[in-house]
C-alpha positions, -999 to +999 in steps of 0.1 A: +560+086-054+564+055-034+533+035-026+530+010+002+501-015+009+474-003+033+479-011+069+455-011+098+453+008+131+432-008+158+419+006+190+418-017+219+421-055+217+389-059+197+398-032+171+373-006+182+364+017+210+331+029+224+323+066+220+295+088+232+280+105+201+281+142+199+248+160+206+238+196+198+236+223+224+199+225+220+184+207+251+156+193+230+181+173+211+202+161+240+182+137+261+203+107+253+240+102+247+240+073+223+271+050+225+287+040+192+317+020+182+346+037+165+379+027+149+406+041+126+418+023+095+446+032+071+433+030+035+464+042+017+500+051+023+518+076+000+555+081+007+557+082+045+522+094+051+493+072+061+458+083+051+432+073+075+395+066+077+377+075+110+348+050+113+317+052+134+294+022+138+262+014+156+266-001+191+250-034+179+273-036+148+286-070+137+311-078+109+285-100+094+260-070+090+250-056+056+246-020+066+245+011+044+275+034+048+285+069+039+320+085+034+323+121+044+349+144+028+359+177+046+358+211+030+386+237+028+390+247-009+411+216-015+439+233+004+428+228+041+404+212+065+402+181+086+380+150+089+367+163+122+343+186+103+317+158+098+321+140+130+287+150+143+269+139+111+288+106+110+281+098+146+244+106+143+240+083+113+258+056+132+231+059+159+205+054+132+221+022+120+245+032+093+283+031+092+297+066+090+332+071+077+352+103+077+380+105+051+415+120+055+428+130+021+458+149+007+452+186+000+467+204-030+504+211-023+514+247-015+523+266-046+504+242-069+479+262-089+465+232-108+434+211-104+427+190-072+443+158-087+456+143-055+423+151-037+401+132-062+426+103-064+424+099-027+386+102-027+384+074-052+410+053-033+389+056-001+357+045-018+375+015-034+391+005-001+357+006+018+339-013-009+367-040-011+366-043+027+328-042+030+326-078+043+348-070+073+332-036+079+296-050+080+287-029+050+265-036+020+288-028-010+259-016-031+249+009-005+279+031+000+272+068-002+293+100-003+289+132+015+308+164+020+308+202+022+323+228-002+354+213-017+345+181+001+311+183-016+330+184-049+348+152-040+315+136-028+299+144-062+331+135-081+331+099-069+295+096-078+296+112-113+331+115-129+352+089-146+390+089-145+416+106-124+423+073-106+453+066-085+475+043-107+481+021-077+443+014-072+426-018-081+405-005-110+384-036-108+368-022-077+342+006-084+347+039-066+312+050-075+290+064-047+254+050-046+239+082-031+253+118-026+247+142+003+261+176-007+265+206+016+271+238-004+292+218-028+315+234-054+305+207-079+304+231-109+339+242-119+329+259-151+329+296-160+292+302-156+285+304-119+311+278-110+339+278-085+375+266-090+375+273-127+409+290-124+424+257-112+405+235-136+408+256-167+394+240-198+395+205-181+359+207-168+350+173-182+378+158-162+370+174-129+336+191-128+307+169-117+282+194-131+297+188-165+294+150-162+257+145-155+243+112-169+214+089-163+234+065-141+243+091-115+232+084-079+204+102-063+214+134-045+204+159-019+219+194-019+219+221+008+228+258+000+225+291+018+208+317-003+236+342+004+264+319-005+291+340-021+308+311-038+278+292-052+249+311-067+214+296-061+211+295-099+241+271-101+224+245-079+191+250-096+208+243-130+224+213-116+191+200-102+174+207-135+200+188-155+199+159-131+161+157-134+164+159-172+187+129-171+162+110-149+181+113-117+165+122-084+179+154-069+165+174-040+177+209-033+172+229-001+179+266+000+183+283+034+173+319+036+200+345+042+226+319+050+262+321+039+288+295+028+294+269+055+261+276+073+255+239+079+285+235+103+266+250+132+232+247+148+204+252+142+213+245+105+235+215+113+205+198+129+181+210+102+202+197+073+209+164+092+172+158+097+166+163+060+195+140+052+179+114+075+145+118+057+162+115+023+181+083+032+149+069+048+130+075+015+157+054-003+153+026+022+187+032+038+172+041+072+140+033+089+117+052+112+116+089+119+147+110+126+158+109+163+168+145+163+141+171+169+134+200+147+150+232+162+120+253+150+082+251+152+062+234+125+055+266+106+093+272+102+103+238+090+116+233+054+087+231+030+083+218-005+078+248-027+088+254-063+104+287-056+135+302-040+138+308-003+121+339+010+114+355+044+137+365+072+167+347+087+145+325+107+159+291+097+133+287+070+142+268+039+125+260+007+131+230-015+130+222-051+109+190-052+126+158-064+117+145-098+092+116-096 
């Protein structure tokens, strides 16, 4: 496999363009169309293919900034999907002062029944590229998070928790480790007990499964799951959270009543999970002030901190497992 040095794609003469951030259909959330800066960079070239980063920045961004950033990895079972999936989340966080980055990565080749090796290699390459270019991206290299849904959630957890599976062409002196994880129904457990992807991973759980690599130096995490997810049992996320807590790592978990896999992709749950993400990042000092999106439900239907599973009707309610102190 031929590897070529990363190149750069620039929009306009200054290297970025202005974009109106996407807003939800709910009128209560659409009074303003915030303008952000956007650009596309190539972080890796494999054979003849350029792998890109789609970057969203605040309108007042400067290269000399030291802003927190988050890389989003799309879902699709490691065999499909596009970076467009998390455009709304990335743009919103840019309006809140972060640098949002959506990652294009290689999917498992057709006919390959093995583990997602190329996917995790590209995920780590993307993290390394952003960290090594932090000074020109206006990013604080110690505040680079990862986010993703389903298989993308696996990648987001992988770069925060699992050692190895590096691209041999990467600079291994640069850390690919995420400093926080935002996980939307992630398939982060690839084991035989309530996991997903076990057929691909086989007995190599320690090499690929984040849930089998929990340690005290893992980054804080927030996890969102629908209670009716057919791929990820509620018990799997509860076990993950318990093991994280036992290792001294903060982990919040939100369970959304009667919601299936991928529920977070559409409103009202897209807005609900985004608001909780905002609050979580604010609690870590990555953002400041209240969320600028409005809750899509009345106060009595907002997510509440309760040490129990979600209950009630499909009203948009969620319950959380409280974070460890």
